[in-house]
N, C-alpha and C positions, 0 to 999 in steps of 0.2 A: 804412273809413279806409285803404285800400290805398296811396294816394298818399304819405302821410306816415310810413309805417313806415320806420324807420331814419333819418329826419331829425329834427332837434330844433326844436321850436317855441318861440319866445319868448313869455312870458306876463307880464303886469303888471297892477296895479290900484292904486287908492287905497283908503282905508278903506271907502268906500261900496261898492266893488266886491269887497272881500276875500272875502266869503262866496260870491259867485257864482264867483269865481276858483277857490275850493276845490272847487266842484262840477265845474268843468272839469278841474282837476288830477286829481280822482278818476276822471273819465271817461277822461283820457289814460292813467292808470295801469292801469285795467281793460282798455284796448285796446292796451297795449304801445307807446304813443306817447311818445317822449322829449320832454322840455320843459326849459327853463331859466326859473326864476322870478326875475324882476327886482324882486320886491316889489310892494307892501308885504307885511309879514309878520304883520299883525294888523288888527283893525278899530278900532284906536285912531286918532283923527283925525290926518290927514297931508295933504300937499299933492300933488295929482295931477301937477303938472309935474315933480316930482322923479323919479317913476317913468316918466312918459311919455318924458322925455329919455333915461333909461337904456336903455329898450327900443328907442326910435327910433334912438339912436346906434348900437346894435349892428346893427340892420337896415340903416341907412344905410351902414355900413362893410362890409356883406356877411357879417357873422358869422353871421347867421340869415336864412333866406329869408322867413319869415313870422312874424307875431305875433298874439296875441289880447290885447286890453286891456279893462279894466272900470273904470268910475266910475259915479256915480249916474245921470247922464243920458247918459253916453258922449261927450258933446260936448267937455268940457274936455280929457280925455286925448287925444281925437282931434285937436283943434285944435293942441294942443301938439306931438304927434308929427308933424303935417304941417309944422311949421317946419323939419324936416330935409329936405334937398334930395331925397334918393332914397326918401323915404317917401311912401306913398299910403295913408292911413288912412281907412277908410270906416265910417261909423256904421251898424250893422246891427241892426235891431230885429225882424226875422223871417227865416226861412230863405231866402225868395225874394230879399230884399235882400242877405243874406249871399252867396248864390251870384252874384248880379249884380255885387256889389262886385269879385269876382274875375274873372268872365267879361267884363265890359265895361270895368272900370277898373283891372284888374290890381292891386287893392289888396294891399299886403303887410302891412297890419294890419287886423284886424277889431275894431272898437270896439263893445262891447256896453253898452247902458244898463241897468245892474244893477237899478235901482229900478223898471224898467218891463217886465221880462220874468221869467217863472217860470224855475225851474231847468231844467225840461224844454224850455222854449223856448230857453234859452241853449245847451243841448246840441245841439238841432236846428240852431240858427244856426251853431254851430261846425262841425258835420258838413257842412252845406250849403256853407259857405265853404271848408273844407279839401278837399272832394271836387270842387269846381268847378275848371275850367281856363280860363285866359285864352283868349279867342276870337281875338285878334289882328285882322288886317284893318283895317277902318275905325276900330276902337277903338285900335289901336296908333298910328295917325296922330294921333288926338286926345291920347293920353297923351304923345306926343312933344312936344306943344305946352305941357305943364304946367310944366316946369322954367323958372325964371328963369335966363337964361344969363349 
């Protein structure tokens, strides 16, 4: 985790992703990785858009470079985050997809489907995503075509 030492990673979830988020927070703390938790703060039922908008707004404004989000399927929180102009949230269900989200799409949020990955898989996805680097080149050209002007 050399790349993110000293940087703060944004993290958020809904109730369905809360327990998996706690696993990643523990992983961050064990590895000296700074994070900002945008909620939620329990597994009591809540609405994923409330937390997706908080983290996505912070990334959209450049307050954080990257984020990790969790909800049951990963879809809802990712769809909501992608409503923010400068956010590219990728749904990542295994380490290879996590790395590719960064390498090819320069994703600044890695959305994890909490109900479909184990704790160990979630850690591996986060590691792969955070250690990957954007490849640029033809991928940069494609990413430049995403925003609505």
